[in-house]
Phi, psi and omega in degrees: 000003181291335183269009178278114185235155176274137174236173181293337181257009176132193180272141180190170179269128179244109180271343181207171182293325184297327178290324176292319178297320177300320178296319179295319179298316178298316179299313181295324177296318179298315179298318181299317180292324177295315178298317180299321180295316180296314180297317178300315179299317181296316180292314185288314180290319181299323182274327186280326187234049186296337184281346184252114179301322180297321179291322176296322184279342185305312180298330180298328185289345177298324180254322186269004174088165179301135182055025178075017181257093184285142177256001184237211183282340179285134186295146174287150179254333185295137177082353176289155182291152179303313182297320179297311182295314181297313182295323179288319177296319177294323178295320175297315183297320183270010178061029176269344177235134181282150177195155178281315183240322187299325179294331177282318183293316184298331179293343179278353181254144173283167178297325178293319178294324177296321176296319179298315179298315181297319179293318181298307184289329179290336179280342180280142179239000000 
């Protein structure tokens, strides 16, 4: 049982380095596809249904939870102040704030759409 090691895709036997590298490659590909899906949703929904705040906010809920109420490590958006949400989204968009995904997603929204999102989430309790 000494050769039982944890990998990114689960528990398994690793007899050599190449199998561990293969697991990391699979994990990174999966993460890349998830990020691409979120970004695609943000661009397509954000541009197609700009008049509906709920439609603009829908992709956000994939990570930030239903109605912006996150159950995990990602911060909740509901109930935050309008100014806080708007300034942070603009900072992500203008690359003034670092982020793994948010800096990419925020660039897909216009300044007007960011205001709509900030107003929508700040109104939720």
